[in-house]
C-alpha positions as CSV (number, residue, x, y, z in Angstrom):
1,M,115.4,107.4,105.6
2,R,115.9,110.7,107.4
3,E,119.3,112.4,107.8
4,P,121.4,111.3,110.8
5,L,122.5,113.5,113.7
6,L,126.3,113.9,113.8
7,A,128.7,113.9,116.8
8,N,132.3,113.5,117.8
9,P,133.5,111.0,120.4
10,S,134.4,113.9,122.6
11,D,130.8,115.1,122.7
12,L,129.4,112.1,124.7
13,D,128.3,114.2,127.7
14,S,126.0,116.4,125.5
15,M,124.4,113.4,123.7
16,P,120.8,112.4,124.7
17,D,120.3,109.2,126.8
18,R,117.3,108.0,124.7
19,P,116.5,105.1,122.3
20,A,118.5,105.4,119.1
21,V,120.2,103.6,116.2
22,F,123.8,104.6,115.6
23,L,126.9,104.1,113.4
24,L,130.4,104.5,114.6
25,W,132.9,105.3,111.8
26,A,136.6,104.8,111.9
27,G,139.1,106.3,109.5
28,E,138.5,103.4,107.0
29,G,136.5,100.2,106.7
30,K,132.9,99.3,107.6
31,P,131.1,101.1,110.5
32,Y,129.9,99.6,113.7
33,L,126.1,99.4,113.7
34,A,123.9,99.0,116.7
35,R,120.7,100.1,118.4
36,T,120.1,100.9,122.0
37,A,117.6,102.0,124.5
38,L,120.0,104.5,126.1
39,L,122.4,106.1,123.6
40,R,124.7,108.0,125.9
41,R,125.3,105.1,128.3
42,R,125.9,102.7,125.4
43,L,128.4,105.0,123.8
44,R,130.3,105.6,127.0
45,R,130.6,101.8,127.4
46,L,132.1,101.5,123.9
47,L,134.3,104.6,123.9
48,S,135.5,105.1,127.5
49,E,138.8,104.0,129.0
50,T,138.8,100.5,130.2
51,D,141.0,97.7,131.5
52,R,142.9,96.1,128.6
53,A,142.1,92.7,130.0
54,S,138.3,93.3,129.8
55,R,136.4,91.3,127.2
56,I,134.0,94.2,126.6
57,L,134.3,95.7,123.1
58,N,136.1,99.0,123.3
59,L,136.5,101.4,120.3
60,R,138.3,104.3,122.1
61,G,140.9,105.9,119.8
62,V,139.4,104.2,116.7
63,V,136.1,106.0,116.2
64,E,136.3,109.3,114.4
65,R,132.6,110.1,113.8
66,I,129.3,109.2,115.2
67,E,126.0,109.2,113.3
68,Y,122.8,108.5,115.2
69,W,119.0,108.5,114.7
70,L,116.7,109.0,117.7
71,T,113.8,106.6,117.6
72,G,110.4,106.6,119.4
73,S,109.3,103.0,119.1
74,Q,110.6,99.4,118.8
75,I,109.3,99.2,115.2
76,E,110.9,102.4,114.1
77,S,114.2,101.3,115.7
78,A,114.0,97.8,114.1
79,L,113.2,99.1,110.6
80,L,115.9,101.7,110.7
81,H,118.4,99.1,111.9
82,L,117.3,96.8,109.0
83,Q,117.7,99.6,106.4
84,L,121.2,100.6,107.6
85,A,122.3,96.9,107.8
86,Q,121.1,96.4,104.2
87,K,122.9,99.6,103.1
88,H,126.2,99.2,104.8
89,F,126.5,95.4,105.0
90,P,124.8,94.0,101.8
91,E,126.4,90.6,102.1
92,D,126.0,90.1,105.8
93,W,122.8,92.0,106.9
94,Q,120.8,88.8,107.7
95,R,123.3,87.8,110.4
96,I,123.2,91.4,111.8
97,V,119.5,91.9,112.0
98,R,118.8,88.2,113.1
99,L,115.2,88.2,111.9
100,R,113.5,84.8,111.6
101,P,111.1,84.9,108.6
102,P,107.4,84.2,109.6
103,A,105.7,81.0,108.5
104,F,102.7,80.9,106.1
105,V,100.2,78.3,105.0
106,R,100.4,78.2,101.2
107,L,97.6,76.9,99.0
108,T,99.1,75.9,95.7
109,L,96.4,77.2,93.4
110,D,98.7,76.8,90.3
111,N,98.7,73.0,90.8
112,V,96.1,70.9,89.0
113,F,95.3,69.3,92.4
114,P,95.9,72.1,94.9
115,R,97.2,71.3,98.4
116,T,98.5,73.2,101.4
117,M,102.1,73.4,102.6
118,I,104.0,75.3,105.2
119,T,106.6,77.8,103.9
120,T,108.6,80.9,104.8
121,R,109.2,81.9,101.2
122,L,106.8,84.0,99.3
123,G,105.8,83.2,95.7
124,R,102.8,82.0,93.7
125,G,99.5,80.8,95.2
126,L,97.5,81.9,98.2
127,F,99.6,82.7,101.3
128,F,97.8,82.7,104.6
129,G,99.6,84.2,107.6
130,P,101.9,85.3,109.1
131,F,102.4,82.9,112.0
132,A,104.9,83.6,114.7
133,T,106.3,80.1,114.5
134,R,106.3,77.2,112.1
135,A,104.6,75.0,114.8
136,A,101.7,77.4,114.9
137,A,101.3,77.3,111.2
138,E,101.4,73.5,111.1
139,H,98.8,73.3,113.9
140,F,96.4,75.6,112.0
141,N,97.0,73.7,108.8
142,N,96.2,70.4,110.3
143,E,93.1,71.8,112.0
144,V,91.9,73.3,108.7
145,L,92.4,70.1,106.7
146,D,90.1,68.3,109.1
147,L,87.3,70.4,107.7
148,F,88.0,69.7,104.0
149,Q,88.7,66.7,101.8
150,V,91.8,68.3,100.2
151,R,94.8,66.0,99.8
152,R,97.7,66.0,102.2
153,C,100.2,64.1,100.1
154,E,103.2,66.0,98.6
155,E,103.7,64.0,95.4
156,N,103.0,65.3,91.9
157,L,99.8,63.3,91.2
158,Q,99.4,61.1,88.2
159,P,95.9,59.8,88.8
160,S,95.3,56.2,88.1
161,P,92.6,53.7,89.3
162,N,95.6,51.5,90.4
163,H,97.1,54.1,92.6
164,A,97.8,52.8,96.2
165,G,96.1,55.8,97.8
166,C,96.6,56.6,101.5
167,I,95.1,56.4,104.9
168,Y,93.2,59.7,104.6
169,G,91.4,58.4,101.5
170,E,90.4,55.2,103.5
171,M,89.1,57.4,106.3
172,N,87.0,59.5,103.9
173,R,89.1,62.6,104.7
174,C,90.4,63.1,101.1
175,L,88.5,63.0,97.8
176,R,91.2,60.6,96.4
177,P,92.0,62.3,93.2
178,C,95.0,60.0,93.0
179,Q,92.7,57.1,92.4
180,T,90.4,59.1,90.0
181,A,87.6,58.9,92.5
182,V,86.6,62.4,91.5
183,T,87.2,64.6,88.4
184,I,89.6,67.5,88.3
185,D,86.6,69.9,88.5
186,E,85.1,68.2,91.5
187,Y,88.4,68.3,93.3
188,R,88.9,71.9,92.3
189,H,85.5,72.8,93.8
190,E,86.7,71.5,97.2
191,A,89.9,73.4,96.9
192,D,87.9,76.6,96.1
193,R,85.9,76.1,99.3
194,L,89.2,75.9,101.2
195,E,90.4,79.1,99.5
196,Q,87.3,80.9,100.4
197,F,87.6,79.7,104.0
198,L,91.1,81.2,104.2
199,R,90.2,84.4,102.5
200,T,87.2,85.0,104.8
201,R,88.9,83.7,107.9
202,G,86.3,81.0,108.3
203,A,83.2,83.1,107.6
204,S,82.4,81.3,104.3
205,L,81.9,78.1,106.3
206,L,80.6,79.5,109.6
207,E,77.8,81.7,108.4
208,P,75.9,79.0,106.4
209,A,76.3,76.6,109.4
210,E,74.9,79.2,111.8
211,Q,72.0,79.8,109.4
212,A,71.3,76.1,109.1
213,R,71.5,75.7,112.9
214,D,69.0,78.6,113.5
215,R,66.6,77.2,110.9
216,A,66.7,73.7,112.5
217,S,66.1,75.2,115.9
218,T,63.1,77.2,114.6
219,E,61.7,74.1,113.1
220,M,62.2,72.3,116.4
221,Q,64.6,69.8,114.9
222,F,66.7,69.9,118.1
223,E,69.0,67.0,117.5
224,E,70.0,68.4,114.1
225,A,70.3,71.9,115.7
226,E,72.7,70.4,118.4
227,H,74.7,68.7,115.7
228,L,75.0,72.0,113.7
229,H,75.8,73.9,116.9
230,Q,78.8,71.6,117.5
231,R,79.9,72.1,113.9
232,C,79.7,75.9,114.3
233,A,81.8,75.7,117.5
234,R,84.4,73.5,115.7
235,I,84.6,75.9,112.7
236,A,85.0,78.9,115.0
237,E,87.7,77.0,117.0
238,V,89.7,76.3,113.8
239,A,89.4,79.9,112.5
240,G,90.5,81.1,115.9
241,A,93.6,78.9,115.8
242,A,95.0,81.2,113.1
243,G,95.7,83.9,115.6
244,P,95.0,87.7,115.4
245,L,97.3,88.5,112.5
246,A,96.8,85.7,110.0
247,R,94.9,86.3,106.8
248,G,95.4,86.2,103.1
249,L,98.7,88.0,102.3
250,D,97.0,90.2,99.7
251,Q,94.5,91.2,102.5
252,L,97.1,91.9,105.2
253,A,96.9,95.5,106.3
254,G,96.8,97.4,109.5
255,I,97.9,100.5,111.5
256,A,100.5,100.6,114.3
257,V,99.9,103.6,116.6
258,L,103.3,104.3,118.2
259,P,105.2,106.8,120.2
260,S,107.5,109.2,118.3
261,A,111.0,110.4,118.9
262,H,109.5,113.9,119.0
263,P,108.2,114.5,122.6
264,E,105.1,116.3,121.3
265,A,104.0,113.8,118.6
266,I,103.1,110.2,117.9
267,Q,103.5,108.2,114.7
268,L,101.1,106.1,112.5
269,W,102.8,103.3,110.7
270,F,100.6,101.7,107.9
271,L,101.3,98.2,106.8
272,I,99.8,97.7,103.4
273,G,100.4,94.8,101.0
274,G,102.8,93.2,103.5
275,C,105.1,96.3,103.5
276,W,105.6,99.1,106.0
277,Q,104.9,102.5,104.6
278,P,106.7,105.7,105.6
279,P,105.4,106.9,109.0
280,Q,102.8,109.7,109.4
281,L,103.4,112.2,112.2
282,L,100.6,113.4,114.4
283,W,101.3,116.3,116.8
284,L,99.7,116.1,120.3
285,S,98.3,119.6,119.7
286,E,96.2,118.1,116.9
287,I,95.0,115.4,119.2
288,D,93.7,117.8,121.9
289,G,90.7,118.8,119.7
290,A,89.9,115.2,118.7
291,G,86.3,114.9,117.6
292,K,85.5,115.8,113.9
293,S,88.8,117.6,113.4
294,M,90.8,114.4,114.3
295,D,88.5,112.3,112.1
296,R,89.1,114.7,109.2
297,R,92.8,114.8,109.8
298,L,93.0,111.0,109.7
299,R,90.9,110.8,106.5
300,D,93.2,113.3,104.8
301,I,96.2,111.1,105.9
302,V,94.7,108.0,104.5
303,A,93.7,109.8,101.2
304,S,97.3,111.0,100.8
305,L,98.8,107.5,101.1
306,E,100.4,106.0,98.0
307,P,101.2,102.4,99.0
308,R,104.5,101.2,97.6
309,G,106.5,98.0,97.9
310,S,105.7,94.3,97.5
311,P,105.3,91.9,100.4
312,N,108.5,92.1,102.4
313,P,109.4,89.0,104.6
314,E,111.6,91.2,106.9
315,H,108.8,93.7,107.4
316,L,106.4,90.8,108.2
317,A,108.9,89.3,110.6
318,L,109.2,92.6,112.5
319,L,105.4,92.7,112.7
320,T,105.0,89.2,114.1
321,R,107.8,89.6,116.6
322,W,106.6,93.0,117.8
323,H,102.9,92.0,118.0
324,A,103.6,88.8,120.0
325,S,106.1,90.5,122.4
326,T,105.7,91.6,126.0
327,W,107.5,94.8,125.2
328,R,105.0,96.0,122.5
329,D,105.0,99.8,122.8
330,G,101.9,100.8,120.9
331,E,98.6,99.5,119.5
332,W,97.8,97.5,116.4
333,L,94.6,97.9,114.4
334,E,93.7,95.6,111.5
335,M,91.9,97.1,108.5
336,E,90.6,96.2,105.1
337,W,92.6,98.4,102.7
338,P,91.3,100.6,101.2
339,A,87.6,99.7,101.8
340,K,87.4,99.8,105.6
341,V,89.6,102.0,107.8
342,P,88.5,101.8,111.4
343,Y,88.6,105.6,112.1
344,R,86.7,105.4,115.4
345,K,89.0,102.7,116.8
346,L,92.0,104.6,115.4
347,V,91.0,107.9,117.2
348,N,90.6,106.0,120.5
349,A,94.0,104.2,120.0
350,I,95.7,107.5,119.3
351,A,94.2,109.0,122.5
352,R,95.5,106.1,124.6
353,V,99.0,106.1,123.1
354,A,99.2,109.9,123.6
355,Y,98.0,109.6,127.2
356,H,100.8,107.2,128.0
357,K,103.3,109.4,126.2
358,I,102.5,112.5,128.2
């Protein structure tokens, strides 16, 4: 976290009217923490003379010192607000930041008979997401399970031929491990297919189906080709239900190209391993020459990154809220870290964000 700018309550007229996060300090006790789109106007409202009967919070005569950080984007503002809340209000920061953790589809790989479940807590197994809402995660989970014969029950199975089973087994939509209809290895093979579907975002199922469809069409087996075409469309529909962000948590990585608090710069925010990394500053003077020089500059930035931190639910909550919002103030590019960084798309996104900033 960078050092704050300092001011006195008497200096309001000289303060910038720009987006910022700020702390108001009294002589003793906890500070008042907030973020705003217009710093000077917000502070005037808090520190100016007002009618005693007004219900608007007024701290005139109480505040002795102001600390503030100018911000250039919604993500920078939200992350800084989160860090300050955790630092100054360790017991109450969740109420202050009001972040709803994103939902994930979890595949319980450590279970003898793996199943899926919806959760907002990170732990063991494969986590696929994030989803903006629990309803979106449940919808995707139900759609995926229609493609596989993985169990939907929540009990800890003790397989027995006398087990009552369930409706999904009767409908041939579950391999019925509870009734020992399959071995542990046979059930695990089906769970492995589901795992690969999630890790490849549907490609492990879609590509063989497309190849089989094309082969049937070439051999003029048109009824079979039509059936396979419908299956391909169904698989693509299910994969698309995940939304633009969802993937295996260990594969979740991307770059947010955002405005900066510096008028002559933009920022690159890398999300790697489910955790936001410190921002990288790009000056507009560097962007003017784009071409090979910009490509080389970006490759140097990527090469210098040393990702740190484990998957952070608050960071992921900020990503899902920002990405789905109507007030998104930058561009998001997914990437495969560190194998595939979309340098060409990144150069174009930088140019667009810089154009709107000028």
